[in-house]
C-alpha positions in Angstrom: 74.5 16.5 69.1 74.3 19.1 71.7 73.3 22.6 70.8 75.2 25.8 71.2 75.4 26.8 74.8 77.5 29.4 76.7 79.9 26.5 77.5 80.4 25.5 73.9 84.0 26.3 72.9 84.3 29.0 70.3 86.8 29.2 67.5 89.8 31.5 68.3 91.3 31.0 64.8 90.2 29.6 61.5 92.8 29.0 58.8 92.2 27.7 55.3 95.1 26.0 53.6 94.0 25.8 50.0 97.2 24.0 48.8 96.8 21.1 51.2 92.9 21.5 51.2 92.7 21.6 55.0 90.7 23.9 57.3 92.4 24.4 60.7 90.1 25.5 63.6 91.5 26.3 67.0 88.9 26.5 69.8 88.9 28.5 73.1 89.5 25.4 75.2 92.8 24.8 73.5 91.7 22.0 71.1 92.7 22.4 67.4 91.1 20.3 64.6 92.3 19.9 61.1 89.4 19.2 58.7 90.2 18.0 55.1 87.9 19.9 52.7 86.6 16.6 51.5 85.5 15.7 55.0 83.6 19.0 55.4 82.0 18.7 52.0 80.7 15.1 52.4 79.5 15.9 55.9 77.8 19.2 54.9 74.9 20.0 57.3 72.8 21.1 54.3 69.4 19.6 53.4 70.9 18.7 50.0 73.3 16.3 51.8 71.5 15.4 55.0 68.0 15.4 53.7 65.2 16.2 56.1 65.7 12.9 58.0 68.4 10.3 58.2 66.7 8.1 55.5 66.9 11.0 53.0 70.7 11.5 53.4 72.5 11.5 50.1 75.9 9.8 49.9 78.4 12.3 48.5 80.8 10.7 46.0 83.7 12.0 43.9 84.7 14.7 46.3 88.3 13.8 47.0 89.7 16.8 45.1 87.2 19.3 46.4 88.6 22.5 47.9 87.1 25.4 49.9 87.1 28.7 47.9 85.5 30.9 50.5 84.8 31.0 54.3 82.1 33.4 55.3 81.3 34.2 59.0 77.6 33.9 59.9 76.9 36.0 63.0 78.8 34.9 66.1 77.8 31.2 65.8 78.8 29.7 62.4 80.6 29.8 59.1 79.3 29.1 55.6 81.7 27.4 53.2 81.8 27.7 49.4 83.3 24.6 47.9 85.1 24.4 44.5 82.2 22.1 43.2 79.8 25.0 43.7 78.2 23.6 46.9 77.6 26.5 49.4 74.5 25.6 51.5 74.6 24.5 55.1 75.8 26.4 58.1 78.7 25.0 60.1 77.9 26.1 63.6 80.6 26.2 66.3 79.0 23.2 68.2 78.7 21.2 64.9 82.4 21.9 64.0 83.5 21.0 67.6 81.5 17.8 67.6 82.9 17.0 64.1 86.4 17.5 65.5 85.8 15.2 68.4 84.2 12.5 66.2 86.1 13.0 62.9 87.9 9.6 62.9 84.6 7.6 63.5 82.7 9.8 61.0 85.4 9.3 58.3 85.6 5.5 58.8 81.8 5.3 58.5 81.9 7.4 55.3 84.6 5.2 53.8 82.5 2.1 54.6 79.4 3.6 53.0 81.3 4.5 49.9 82.6 0.9 49.7 79.3 -0.7 50.3 77.7 1.5 47.6 80.4 0.6 45.1 81.2 4.2 44.7 84.4 6.2 44.6 85.9 9.3 46.3 87.7 10.1 43.0 86.0 12.8 40.8 84.2 11.3 37.9 85.5 12.5 34.5 83.3 12.8 31.5 83.8 9.9 29.1 86.2 10.5 26.3 84.4 10.9 23.0 86.2 9.4 20.1 85.3 10.7 16.7 85.2 8.4 13.7 86.8 9.7 10.6 84.3 8.1 8.2 
C-alpha cells in the first residue's frame, strides 16, 4: 500500500456510531467510507494481529459484537482505536484507512473465507456453562 503523501486524501469528518457499531470517515476528495467496528478490529494494523510478516498474521475470531469505545487522534496522520474487547494497539493512518475503504469488500470477503477455512466463527465465544451436581 502506498504511504502517506501530500496527495493522500485526509479525513474531514470522523463519526462513531456506537449503536450500529460503525465508524464513518469522510475524506477531502469527497469519498465517505463506513467501517463496521468488526472490520476495523479484525484488520487492525497492530503487530498482535498482523505479526511482523504475513506468515505471522493471527486470524481474529469471535469479533462480531465488538465495538469501538474511544477514538484518539495521533498527530495529523492517524487515529488510535480502543475496542470493547480491550484491543488498543495499532495506528490507523489516513492512507491505511483510505486504502481500507477502497478495498473493503475484497478484504471482507477474504476474511470470511479465512474464517470458514479455519472452521472458526465471527460469533463471540461464551464460557461453557458449569452445571453443579447436587450430590
